[in-house]
N, C-alpha and C positions, 0 to 999 in steps of 0.2 A: 671426335679424338681429341684427348687430352693435349695441353701447349707441352709437358716437355716427355710424353709417354704418346706416340705414334704407337697407331695397333692396323695393322693391313692385315688381311685375310681375305686367300684366293686361291682357289678351288685345291680346297682343304690343307693348306699354309698359311698358318697365323705368322708375322713377324713383328716384333717389339720392339722399339726402337728406341733410347735412353734420346732424349732430345736437351740435354742443355748442356750442350760444347762452350758455348759462356762461362760456365761453371764444369767445366772436366768432367758432363756427368753425373756432377757426386747427387749423390744418395738424400737425396731433402726426405721431411718426414712425408711431406705434400710426391713427392716421387714414389716413395715406398708402397705409402695405401693405394697410390697408378695400380704399380705392379702387381702390388695385394686382387684385389677388386677383378683385374685381367686374366691373371693367373683361375681366380675362380671361376671364372667366367669361360677360356676355352676348357677346363678340364668336363664343362657339363658339357661343351659343344660336342657327338658323336661326330658331327663332321670334320674337324679338327683332327689333324691325321701327324703332322710335324709344327714342333715351334722352335722359328731361332729368332734368341737373342742379340741387337746388334746396336749399334749408337753414332750419334754423326759429330762430325769434325775428327780432330786427330787422337782422342785421348776416348779409351775405350768407357772406361770408369772409375773414380781413383778414392772410390771410399764414398763414405759420409760423408756431407755436409759438412766441412768445421765450424762454419761460424753460428749453423746450430746449436755446435757444443759446448760452450763458453757459459758457464754462469747459469746453468740448470739445476733441477732440481732431480730428486733419483725418483720421483715420479714421471719425469719426464724422460732423461735415460733409459730407463725400466721399461718405459714407451717404443723409444725409440729402436732399441739394442731388441727388443721382441715383436717390431712390426720387422723389422729385417729379417730377426729368425724362419717368422710367418715366411717370408717370402722364399727365403731358402728351401725353405721342406717344404713352400707350396709347387716350386720346379719340380724337386725330386717326388712328389706327388705325386705330379699331373700323370693318366694316361699316359698320354702322348711324349714321345723321345723330344730332349730339347734340345736345342744344337749353339754354343756361344760363337756368334764372327765376331773374332779382336784382330782389331784393325789396327790400335793403337796399346799404351800406358796400360794394363790391370792395376790398382793399387790397393790393400786393404779391401773394403767390403765389394770391391771389384772382383779382385783378383776371387773372395768369394764366390760372386756369381759365377764365373769360370768354372770353379772346382762343385759348384749347383748344380750346372748343366749336365745332362750325360756325356754331351762329344762335344768339341770345341777345336775349332779353325780358325787358324790365325798368322797373321802376315808375318811374313821373317823381320818389321820394324814395332811387332808388339814387344813390352816387359809383365813382367810380372812383381809383384812386390807383396810382403806385409809388411811395414816401413811403420807398426804403430808408435814400437818398440823409442821411435823416434823421437817421438814427440811424447815422448811417457806414459804412454797406452797400451797394455799390451794387444796383441789382433787376435785376443781370444775368440770370440765367436766366429770370426774367417777361418780361426783355426780348425773348425767342427770340420766343416768337408777338406780341409787343407791334407790334417790328415790321412781322411781317407781314400785319399786322390794321387800322394805319396809317398814318399820313403817316410819313416820318421824322423831321421838322422838329416835328414833335406829340409824336411818341413822346420826341424826345431831351429836349422840357420837361415833359414828364410825369418822366423818369427825373431829370433835374437839377432840377429844383426841389422831386420829390416833391409837388407840389399838386395837390387832390383834383380831379375835372374833373364835373363836371354827367351824365345820363344824356344831358338833351339833347346839349349837346355829343359826348360816346359817339355818338350817331349823327350827328352832323355827320360825325364822325370815320371813323367804319365800324368801330367796333369792338361794338354791336349792331346789332339789326336794326331792330327798334319802341322805344317808350316810351311808356306808357302807365298812367292812374290806378294805385294798386295796388286798388281795386278790380273792376280786367278784367284784372286782372294773368296768372289764371288761367284765365281764358276764350279771355284772345286766346292763351296757349299751347298749350287744348286744341286753339282754331282750327287753330293752327300741324300741330300733328298730325295730328291730323284729314286735314286737307291732305294731308299727307307720307305718310299710312300708307293713303290711297286709292290710290297710286299701284303699279305694280311693285315688287317687296321688290328683287328682281335689277338690278334699271334705276338705281335709290337706290344701292344696294351700288356696282354699277361706275360711279355718277357720281362719289360720294365721292371710289374709289382713285385715278377719272382728275385729278380737280379738283387735287386734290396732288400727283400724278404730271405735271403742265403745270404747273401755276403754279409761279414760276420762270424757265421755260426760258424762251430770246427764241425768238420769233411761228415761224422756220423749224421751231430744233426742236420746236416744240410742235404744228407743221402734221403732222411725222415720227411724234411720240408720237398725233396724235387718231385720224389716216386709220386705222390695224389697229384702233383701239379700236373707232373709230366702226362700222366694218366688222363685225365682231367682234359690236356691237351691235345693227345690222340682219339678222343671220344668226337671232340670240337667238331664241325662238320666244313672247316675250314682247311684242319688237317688229312682227312677221309678225301676231301677232295687238291688239295696238293699231292698226295699221293696216286693218287689217281691220277693226276694230271701228266708225273712225271715217268710214271711207268706206260702211259698212251704216249709218250712225247710229245706233249700241245703243255699249250700255258693257263695256267690256274684260271679259274676266272672265280676269286673270295667274293663270300658273301656283304654285301653293301654295308659298309660304316662298321664295320666288328663284328 
């Protein structure tokens, strides 16, 4: 177990928990490196079905650790932001679906983490912001997944004002999937996990890969991409099993490990 990142794997569910509550779960370079290593390991683990990103304490993540960002050189800043970017891309590229469990404030790179996950459930108390502009550092890297998650003008307002938005507003914009009471947060996340884990691992993994491959393409190019993917999907044993099970009115028996 890493000091600042707790990793729990049970029954195909991997939970990554940020564990720097005394520092508002700020993303130090060491914590980012721990996250990067954990994500790489999960990606090669065929038994892992769903990944949950959570945090201990009242704050989900306050972004980069500002104590590490004063008086550094160009190479050090570049390494920090490059490592963070690899973590965010790693979440996107994981074969397994990722769910952010957001119990509190998510700012700057913390908001970036939420946007980088495939799904997100937030407590009513959670807030989201990209406040770098207020300290003279525009949230350019957090902007990358943010503008892919919410409409451009809403993202621009967050980036240019640094003002936080409520969980309700984040839901309206599409940054998160659901808002629940703090007492319902874990049960809601677990219910989502259970629903996804009941599906074919192979279908979920291929579906996630296809989603991000097709996202952003124009409609014609998207169909050109989707047709061969769906054709291969129809030939997969799990598709044949699922269709047969539906026709025979029985539960499907998915291939082990996808």
